[in-house]
C-alpha positions in Angstrom: -43.6 -6.0 23.0 -40.1 -5.3 22.6 -38.1 -6.4 19.5 -34.5 -7.5 19.6 -32.5 -5.1 17.9 -29.6 -6.3 16.2 -26.2 -5.0 16.3 -24.7 -2.8 13.5 -22.1 -4.1 12.2 -18.1 -3.6 10.8 -16.2 -5.2 8.3 -12.7 -5.2 8.5 -10.6 -5.8 5.5 -7.1 -6.1 6.6 -4.5 -4.4 3.5 -1.1 -6.1 4.6 1.9 -6.7 3.2 4.2 -5.0 -0.4 1.9 -3.5 -3.1 2.5 -5.4 -6.0 0.5 -6.7 -8.8 0.5 -11.0 -8.7 1.5 -11.9 -5.4 1.3 -16.1 -4.3 0.9 -18.6 -1.5 3.9 -18.0 0.8 2.7 -14.3 0.7 0.4 -12.3 -0.8 0.9 -9.3 -2.1 -1.8 -7.0 -2.3 -3.2 -5.5 -5.9 -6.8 -5.3 -7.2 -6.6 -7.9 -8.3 -6.5 -9.8 -4.7 -8.3 -6.7 -2.2 -10.9 -6.2 -4.8 -13.6 -9.4 -3.2 -12.6 -8.8 -0.2 -13.4 -4.9 -0.6 -16.7 -6.2 -2.3 -18.1 -8.7 0.8 -16.9 -5.5 2.8 -18.9 -3.1 1.0 -21.6 -5.2 0.7 -21.9 -6.5 4.2 -25.7 -6.0 5.6 -26.3 -3.6 8.3 -22.6 -2.2 7.6 -22.4 0.7 9.5 -19.0 1.3 8.2 -15.5 0.1 6.8 -12.8 -0.7 8.3 -9.1 -0.8 7.2 -6.1 -2.0 8.6 -3.0 -1.4 7.0 0.1 -2.7 7.4 2.4 -1.8 3.9 5.8 -0.2 2.8 4.0 0.3 -0.2 5.3 -0.7 -3.6 3.5 -0.3 -6.8 2.3 3.0 -7.3 -0.6 1.7 -10.5 -1.6 -0.5 -8.2 -1.9 1.8 -5.3 -3.8 4.1 -7.1 -6.7 0.7 -8.8 -7.1 -0.2 -4.7 -7.3 3.5 -4.0 -9.9 3.6 -6.3 -11.8 0.9 -6.3 -12.3 1.8 -2.0 -13.7 5.7 -2.7 -15.7 3.8 -5.5 -17.3 1.5 -3.2 -18.0 4.3 -1.1 -19.9 6.5 -3.0 -22.1 3.2 -4.7 -22.8 2.4 -0.9 -23.1 5.4 0.5 -20.5 3.7 3.7 -18.0 6.2 5.4 -14.3 4.1 5.3 -11.9 4.2 8.0 -8.4 3.3 8.2 -6.5 2.2 10.9 -2.4 1.9 10.3 -0.8 -0.5 12.2 3.2 -1.0 12.0 3.8 1.6 8.7 1.3 2.9 5.9 4.2 4.7 4.0 4.8 5.6 0.4 2.1 3.2 -1.6 0.5 2.1 1.9 0.3 5.8 2.5 -2.0 6.1 -0.6 -4.1 3.5 0.2 -5.0 5.0 3.5 -5.6 8.3 1.8 -8.8 6.5 0.2 -10.6 7.0 3.4 -12.2 9.3 5.1 -10.3 9.9 8.1 -7.3 7.7 9.5 -6.1 6.6 12.5 -2.6 5.3 13.5 -0.6 4.2 17.1 1.7 7.1 18.6 4.4 4.2 17.0 3.1 3.5 13.3 5.0 4.7 11.0 3.5 7.2 8.6 4.8 9.2 5.2 7.1 8.6 2.4 5.4 10.8 0.4 7.7 10.4 -3.0 9.2 7.4 -5.1 12.1 5.7 -5.9 14.6 4.1 -8.4 16.9 2.2 -7.4 19.6 0.1 -9.4 22.9 -1.5 -9.2 25.6 -0.9 -11.7 28.2 -3.9 -13.0 30.1 -2.4 -15.7 33.7 -2.3 -14.0 32.8 -5.4 -12.3 32.0 -7.0 -16.1 35.6 -5.9 -16.6 37.4 -7.5 -14.5 35.8 -11.3 -14.9 36.2 -10.8 -18.3 32.9 -10.9 -19.4 31.9 -8.7 -22.1 28.9 -7.6 -23.3 26.4 -7.9 -26.2 23.2 -6.2 -26.3 21.5 -5.2 -30.1 18.1 -3.5 -30.2 15.6 -2.0 -32.5 15.2 2.3 -31.3 17.4 4.3 -29.9 16.2 4.3 -25.6 15.7 0.0 -26.1 18.1 -0.2 -23.7 18.7 3.3 -21.1 19.4 2.3 -17.8 21.1 -1.1 -19.0 23.3 -1.8 -15.6 26.4 -2.9 -17.7 26.8 0.7 -19.2 27.7 3.1 -18.1 25.3 5.8 -16.9 24.1 7.8 -20.1 23.0 12.2 -18.8 20.4 11.5 -21.1 18.6 8.3 -19.7 19.4 9.5 -16.4 17.4 13.6 -17.0 14.5 10.6 -18.8 14.1 8.6 -15.1 13.9 11.8 -13.9 11.5 13.8 -15.3 9.2 9.9 -15.4 9.7 10.2 -11.3 8.6 13.5 -10.7 5.2 12.8 -13.4 4.7 10.1 -10.7 5.2 12.3 -8.2 3.0 15.1 -8.6 0.5 12.1 -9.1 1.5 11.0 -5.7 0.7 14.5 -4.2 -2.3 15.4 -6.7 -4.0 12.1 -4.7 -2.9 13.4 -1.0 -4.1 17.2 -1.6 -7.4 16.2 -3.0 -7.7 13.1 -0.8 -6.8 15.1 3.0 -7.4 19.2 1.7 -7.6 21.6 4.0 -5.9 19.1 6.9 -2.5 19.4 5.7 0.2 21.4 7.2 0.5 23.2 3.6 3.8 25.4 5.2 4.8 21.9 6.1 7.5 21.5 2.7 8.3 18.4 4.3 5.2 16.7 3.4 6.2 15.7 -0.1 9.8 15.4 0.4 9.9 11.4 0.7 10.3 12.2 4.8 8.5 9.8 7.4 7.1 10.1 10.4 5.2 8.4 13.8 1.8 9.1 14.5 2.0 12.1 16.7 4.4 13.7 13.8 2.0 12.7 11.3 -1.0 13.8 13.1 0.6 17.5 13.7 1.1 17.2 9.5 -2.6 16.6 9.4 -1.9 13.1 7.9 -3.7 11.3 10.2 -6.6 12.7 12.1 -6.4 10.8 15.1 -4.4 8.1 16.9 -6.6 5.3 17.6 -6.4 1.2 16.7 -10.2 0.4 15.6 -11.2 -1.8 18.0 -12.2 0.8 20.6 -12.2 3.7 18.0 -14.7 1.4 16.6 -16.9 0.8 19.5 -16.7 4.4 20.1 -17.9 5.3 17.3 -21.0 2.5 16.9 -21.4 1.4 20.6 -20.2 -1.3 22.6 -22.0 -4.2 20.7 -20.9 -3.3 17.3 -19.9 -6.4 15.6 -16.3 -6.3 14.0 -16.3 -8.8 11.3 -13.2 -9.8 9.6 -13.2 -10.1 5.9 -10.4 -13.1 5.3 -9.8 -14.4 1.6 -11.0 -17.6 0.6 -7.8 -19.9 0.4 -7.9 -22.1 -3.5 -9.7 -25.9 -2.8 -6.5 -27.5 -3.8 -4.8 -25.4 -1.2 -6.8 -26.5 1.1 -6.6 -29.8 0.5 -2.9 -30.2 0.8 -2.5 -28.1 4.0 -1.7 -24.8 2.2 1.6 -26.4 0.6 3.1 -24.8 -1.9 4.8 -25.9 -5.3 8.8 -25.7 -5.5 8.5 -23.9 -9.0 6.5 -20.9 -7.1 9.7 -20.8 -4.0 11.8 -17.9 -6.3 9.0 -15.0 -6.9 7.8 -16.0 -3.2 10.7 -15.7 -1.7 11.6 -13.3 -3.8 8.6 -10.6 -2.9 9.5 -11.7 1.0 12.2 -9.9 0.7 11.4 -7.5 -1.4 9.0 -6.2 1.6 11.7 -6.7 4.3 14.0 -4.4 3.0 11.1 -2.1 2.5 10.4 -2.5 6.2 13.2 -1.8 7.4 13.7 1.5 6.0 11.0 2.5 8.6 12.3 0.7 11.6 10.1 -3.1 10.9 
């Protein structure tokens, strides 16, 4: 008597968008809060042979990047499942941080990968407010409470303090990459941790990824042609489903702002 053998399964979790706390109905941001239920569902799937991550993110919050990556590694250890990451358009900065939570990373030849660095950007309005005849009034308790005020001239002490903070964050990011990629990195390449980014082929040469490929052919090659790739999707709130997916006007400004942030971030990498 022949028993029917059920095919293996690989849950696929999409990690797409800016990495930031919060988010909303127009465009979901990637945060531990939004991603944790999807990861839990993926790692608990019966007959799963691995968990696949489809990554398409220009980066964002280093804290949320670290939280998501840590949750992935914790679940992978608990369930003894390998994790495979597949970069689509871009995995840069925090997006690459997420990719390093996987045991193996794949990308398309045209994908953008890297940007292992930290950035802080802003504007100065000191001349603008003087021309408009605006008087700046700020009252603080604590000498460092108003550092980097865009309406005051830059203070060298403030810049030094900011650079110290950025260097510390860069060190945390670098430690994550070195821990997860280890001997795979081309350690003699000083550009790896400079904030530079590359196409998939350049990333492969530097050890930032393990291969060129897309999730469907790679998973079929790894687990057989009959492997079931199961997308894990977020459930919409009941009120949103009943309203046809609409959103309230009170969230519009926040949502548009998040969308613009992502568009600006992607433009850095040609997206």
